[in-house]
C-alpha positions as CSV (number, residue, x, y, z in Angstrom):
1,M,17.7,-16.9,12.9
2,K,17.2,-18.6,16.3
3,K,13.7,-18.8,17.6
4,N,14.5,-16.9,20.8
5,K,15.8,-14.1,18.7
6,E,12.9,-14.0,16.2
7,R,11.4,-10.5,16.0
8,K,7.6,-10.2,16.5
9,V,5.7,-9.5,13.3
10,A,2.1,-8.2,13.2
11,M,0.5,-9.0,9.8
12,I,-2.2,-6.4,9.1
13,I,-4.7,-7.4,6.4
14,P,-7.4,-4.9,5.5
15,T,-10.4,-6.4,3.8
16,Y,-13.4,-5.0,2.1
17,N,-15.4,-7.4,-0.2
18,Q,-13.6,-10.6,-1.1
19,I,-13.7,-13.3,1.6
20,K,-12.6,-16.1,-0.7
21,L,-9.3,-14.4,-1.6
22,L,-8.9,-13.4,2.0
23,E,-9.2,-17.0,3.1
24,K,-6.7,-18.1,0.5
25,C,-4.3,-15.4,1.7
26,I,-4.6,-16.5,5.4
27,N,-4.2,-20.2,4.5
28,S,-1.1,-19.5,2.5
29,L,0.4,-17.6,5.4
30,K,-0.4,-20.3,8.0
31,K,0.6,-23.3,5.8
32,T,3.7,-21.9,4.1
33,T,5.5,-19.6,6.5
34,S,8.4,-21.2,8.4
35,Y,8.8,-18.1,10.5
36,K,6.6,-18.6,13.6
37,N,6.7,-15.4,15.7
38,Y,3.8,-13.6,14.1
39,K,0.2,-12.7,14.6
40,I,-2.4,-12.0,11.9
41,Y,-4.8,-9.1,12.3
42,V,-7.7,-8.9,9.8
43,V,-9.5,-5.5,9.7
44,D,-13.0,-5.9,8.2
45,D,-13.8,-2.6,6.4
46,S,-17.0,-3.7,4.7
47,G,-19.1,-1.8,7.2
48,E,-21.2,-4.9,7.8
49,G,-19.0,-7.2,9.9
50,K,-20.0,-10.4,8.1
51,I,-16.5,-11.0,6.7
52,G,-14.8,-10.5,10.1
53,K,-17.2,-12.9,11.9
54,E,-16.7,-15.6,9.3
55,I,-12.9,-15.2,9.5
56,K,-13.1,-15.5,13.3
57,R,-15.2,-18.6,13.0
58,K,-12.8,-20.3,10.6
59,F,-9.5,-19.1,12.0
60,K,-9.6,-19.0,15.8
61,D,-6.0,-17.7,16.2
62,V,-6.5,-14.7,13.8
63,E,-7.3,-11.4,15.5
64,V,-10.3,-9.6,13.9
65,V,-11.2,-5.9,14.1
66,I,-14.5,-4.8,12.6
67,N,-15.0,-1.2,11.5
68,K,-18.5,0.1,12.2
69,K,-18.5,1.7,8.7
70,N,-16.4,1.7,5.6
71,L,-13.3,3.9,6.3
72,G,-11.1,3.2,3.3
73,C,-7.5,1.9,3.0
74,S,-5.3,4.2,4.9
75,K,-7.7,4.6,7.9
76,T,-8.2,0.8,8.0
77,M,-4.5,0.1,7.9
78,N,-4.0,2.6,10.8
79,V,-6.8,0.8,12.8
80,G,-4.8,-2.4,12.3
81,V,-1.5,-0.9,13.2
82,K,-2.9,0.8,16.3
83,T,-4.6,-2.4,17.5
84,A,-1.5,-4.5,17.0
85,K,0.7,-1.9,18.6
86,E,-1.4,-1.9,21.7
87,E,-2.1,-5.6,22.0
88,Y,1.0,-7.2,20.6
89,N,3.8,-4.6,20.5
90,P,5.5,-6.0,17.5
91,D,9.0,-5.2,16.1
92,Y,7.6,-5.2,12.6
93,F,4.2,-4.4,10.9
94,L,3.5,-6.2,7.7
95,I,0.8,-4.6,5.6
96,L,-0.7,-7.2,3.3
97,N,-3.5,-6.9,0.7
98,D,-6.2,-9.5,1.1
99,D,-5.6,-10.7,-2.5
100,T,-2.0,-11.7,-1.9
101,E,-0.6,-15.2,-1.5
102,V,2.8,-16.4,-0.3
103,F,4.3,-19.6,-1.6
104,Q,8.0,-19.5,-0.4
105,K,8.7,-21.2,2.9
106,D,11.3,-18.8,4.2
107,W,9.9,-15.5,2.7
108,L,9.5,-13.8,6.0
109,K,12.6,-15.1,7.6
110,N,14.7,-13.9,4.7
111,L,13.2,-10.4,4.8
112,I,13.7,-10.1,8.6
113,V,17.3,-11.3,8.4
114,L,18.1,-8.7,5.7
115,S,16.3,-5.9,7.5
116,E,18.1,-6.7,10.8
117,K,21.5,-6.4,9.2
118,D,21.0,-2.7,8.5
119,K,19.5,-0.4,11.1
120,E,18.8,2.3,8.6
121,I,16.3,0.1,6.6
122,G,12.8,1.2,7.5
123,I,10.6,-0.4,5.0
124,M,11.1,-3.6,3.0
125,G,9.2,-4.7,-0.2
126,C,9.3,-7.8,-2.4
127,K,8.7,-8.8,-6.0
128,L,5.0,-8.8,-6.5
129,V,3.9,-11.2,-9.3
130,Y,0.7,-12.1,-11.1
131,S,-0.6,-15.7,-10.7
132,D,1.3,-16.8,-13.8
133,R,4.5,-15.4,-12.1
134,R,5.0,-12.4,-14.4
135,M,6.4,-9.5,-12.6
136,Q,3.9,-6.9,-11.4
137,N,5.6,-4.5,-9.1
138,A,8.8,-4.3,-7.1
139,G,8.8,-0.6,-6.2
140,G,10.3,2.3,-8.0
141,F,11.3,5.9,-7.9
142,L,10.0,9.5,-7.9
143,E,11.7,11.0,-11.0
144,K,10.8,14.7,-11.3
145,W,7.1,14.6,-11.9
146,K,6.8,10.9,-12.7
147,I,6.3,7.9,-10.3
148,S,8.2,5.1,-12.0
149,K,8.3,1.4,-11.4
150,L,11.3,-1.0,-11.7
151,S,11.1,-3.0,-14.9
152,K,13.0,-5.9,-13.5
153,I,14.7,-7.2,-10.3
154,G,17.0,-10.2,-9.9
155,K,16.4,-12.9,-7.3
156,D,19.5,-11.8,-5.4
157,D,18.9,-8.0,-5.7
158,L,18.3,-5.9,-2.7
159,L,17.7,-2.5,-4.2
160,D,17.3,1.0,-2.8
161,V,14.0,2.5,-4.1
162,D,11.8,5.5,-3.3
163,H,8.6,3.6,-2.9
164,I,7.1,0.1,-2.7
165,M,3.5,-1.0,-3.3
166,G,1.2,-1.1,-0.3
167,A,0.0,-4.6,-1.2
168,F,3.2,-5.8,0.7
169,M,5.1,-3.5,3.1
170,L,7.3,-4.7,6.0
171,I,7.6,-1.7,8.3
172,K,10.0,-1.5,11.3
173,K,8.4,-0.2,14.5
174,E,10.9,2.6,14.5
175,V,9.3,4.0,11.4
176,V,5.9,4.1,13.0
177,R,7.3,5.7,16.1
178,K,9.0,8.4,14.1
179,I,6.4,9.3,11.3
180,G,3.2,7.8,12.7
181,G,0.5,6.2,10.6
182,F,-0.6,6.5,7.0
183,D,-2.1,9.8,6.0
184,E,-5.8,9.3,6.3
185,D,-6.6,12.0,3.8
186,F,-5.6,9.6,1.1
187,S,-8.7,7.5,1.9
188,P,-10.3,5.6,0.4
189,Y,-7.3,4.5,-1.6
190,L,-4.3,5.4,-3.9
191,L,-0.9,6.8,-3.2
192,E,-1.0,6.4,0.6
193,D,1.7,3.8,0.3
194,T,4.0,6.0,-1.9
195,D,3.5,8.9,0.4
196,Y,4.4,6.8,3.4
197,C,7.6,5.6,1.9
198,L,8.7,9.1,0.9
199,R,7.9,10.4,4.4
200,A,10.0,7.6,5.9
201,K,12.9,8.5,3.5
202,E,12.7,12.2,4.6
203,K,13.3,11.0,8.1
204,G,16.4,9.1,7.1
205,F,15.1,5.6,6.6
206,K,16.0,3.4,3.7
207,I,13.3,1.8,1.5
208,K,14.5,-1.6,0.1
209,S,13.0,-4.0,-2.4
210,Y,14.2,-7.6,-2.3
211,G,13.9,-9.8,-5.5
212,G,14.4,-13.1,-3.6
213,V,10.9,-13.0,-2.2
214,E,8.0,-13.3,-4.5
215,V,4.4,-12.8,-3.5
216,I,1.3,-13.4,-5.8
217,H,-1.0,-10.4,-6.0
218,Q,-4.3,-10.5,-7.7
219,A,-4.1,-6.7,-8.5
220,H,-7.1,-4.4,-8.2
221,Q,-9.6,-7.1,-7.1
222,S,-10.7,-5.0,-4.1
223,L,-11.5,-2.0,-6.3
224,K,-13.8,-3.8,-8.7
225,N,-16.9,-3.5,-6.6
226,L,-16.4,0.1,-5.3
227,K,-19.4,2.2,-6.2
228,D,-17.8,5.6,-6.2
229,P,-15.9,7.1,-9.2
230,K,-12.4,5.9,-9.0
231,L,-10.9,8.7,-11.0
232,F,-12.1,11.4,-8.6
233,F,-10.1,9.7,-5.8
234,R,-7.1,9.2,-8.2
235,F,-7.1,12.9,-9.0
236,K,-7.7,14.1,-5.4
237,N,-4.9,12.0,-4.0
238,D,-2.6,12.7,-6.9
239,I,-2.9,16.5,-6.3
240,R,-2.4,16.1,-2.6
241,F,0.7,13.9,-3.2
242,S,2.2,16.2,-5.8
243,W,1.7,19.3,-3.5
244,R,3.6,17.5,-0.7
245,H,6.4,15.8,-2.6
246,L,7.1,17.6,-5.9
247,S,9.0,20.8,-6.7
248,F,6.9,23.7,-7.9
249,S,7.6,23.2,-11.6
250,N,7.1,19.4,-11.4
251,F,3.8,20.0,-9.5
252,I,2.5,22.3,-12.2
253,F,3.3,19.8,-14.9
254,R,1.9,16.8,-13.2
255,V,-1.3,18.5,-11.9
256,F,-2.1,20.7,-14.9
257,V,-0.7,18.7,-17.8
258,Y,-0.4,15.1,-16.8
259,L,-3.6,14.7,-14.9
260,P,-5.8,16.3,-17.6
261,S,-4.2,13.8,-20.0
262,V,-5.3,11.0,-17.7
263,A,-8.8,12.3,-17.8
264,L,-8.8,12.3,-21.6
265,F,-6.7,9.2,-22.4
266,K,-6.2,5.7,-21.1
267,K,-3.3,3.3,-21.7
268,V,-4.0,0.1,-23.6
269,S,-2.8,-1.9,-20.6
270,D,-1.1,-1.2,-17.2
271,E,2.2,-2.4,-18.6
272,S,2.1,0.0,-21.6
273,S,4.5,3.0,-21.7
274,L,3.3,6.6,-21.9
275,E,3.6,6.9,-25.6
276,I,0.9,8.1,-28.1
277,K,0.6,4.7,-29.8
278,N,-0.3,3.1,-26.4
279,L,-3.1,5.7,-25.6
280,R,-6.8,5.6,-26.4
281,I,-9.4,8.4,-26.0
282,R,-11.7,7.8,-23.1
283,K,-15.4,7.6,-23.9
284,E,-16.3,9.3,-20.6
285,L,-13.8,12.1,-21.0
286,L,-16.3,14.9,-20.2
287,S,-17.3,13.3,-16.9
288,N,-13.6,12.6,-16.1
289,L,-12.8,16.3,-16.6
290,G,-15.6,17.0,-14.2
291,Y,-14.0,14.7,-11.6
292,L,-10.7,16.5,-12.1
293,F,-12.2,19.9,-11.7
294,K,-14.0,18.7,-8.6
295,A,-10.7,17.4,-7.2
296,Y,-9.0,20.7,-7.9
297,L,-11.7,22.5,-5.8
298,F,-11.7,19.8,-3.1
299,V,-7.9,20.1,-2.5
300,L,-8.0,23.9,-2.7
301,W,-10.8,23.9,-0.1
302,K,-8.8,21.7,2.2
303,K,-5.8,23.9,1.9
304,I,-7.8,27.1,2.6
305,K,-9.2,25.4,5.7
306,S,-5.6,24.2,6.6
307,E,-6.8,20.7,7.0
308,D,-3.5,19.1,6.0
309,Q,-2.4,17.5,9.1
310,I,-0.9,13.9,9.0
311,E,-2.0,11.6,11.7
312,V,1.0,11.0,14.0
313,W,-0.7,9.0,16.9
314,C,1.9,6.2,16.8
315,S,4.8,8.5,17.5
316,K,3.6,9.3,21.0
């Protein structure tokens, strides 16, 4: 791709509590990426501003936005997209977790080339791997009530999927124009990325996962220091997601059968399948059921108040 034809890319990196991994992420982008027509935006969501100030001191060419208080994932990503749209007007928005690391020289060039070949492609993902290069996530499908993941992807595979992981999402500006930003009711985190992909598909865009680009992702590092109960947010967002995207029968099964099982049991590991032999009873099952019941009431209350509007600011 000739330089004068390079599309502008805004890299949006929300950050909360891990400056060392964030610095490693930025350094990998700056030192490895052959594609030059991009600008990095870091959005400090710590609520304190220390991380943003330190990043600005160390990386003069990185744009920094500091949230006055902790807003959560989807709101923070929207802040970054809004800022980049107004200041930089990019052709693509790349959402990146602060615990990611690139190591292939032409990773961005290859994704842009593939995306430009098909106007219907709206969102591109890659093969996310652990630090030992084991496959972590390359997107997946919505199968009845289940959100599944690809078990493998070849280095030359460009696959149609229903969703990709929000740790790495290359989004065309046309998608943002048409469907707006991430649904902020999924804050602080979980399922905002899957919801966004499905909303894009509903508007006719393709979601693609490319196995030729690998990106290291230190999964769940940002969530380790969160003080609030993670299961409540999981349940709240899952109910909201299911209401929007599942048929009635699949909604009933996921919300009133699957979610209670999540409250009662946990998998031996994230890679384990949903089989009895891979499940263990949770010690905190009573409190988990309390979180689930609270989530039922919360979503019901939101529905009664008709507070179910998706932010569509970017489409204006």
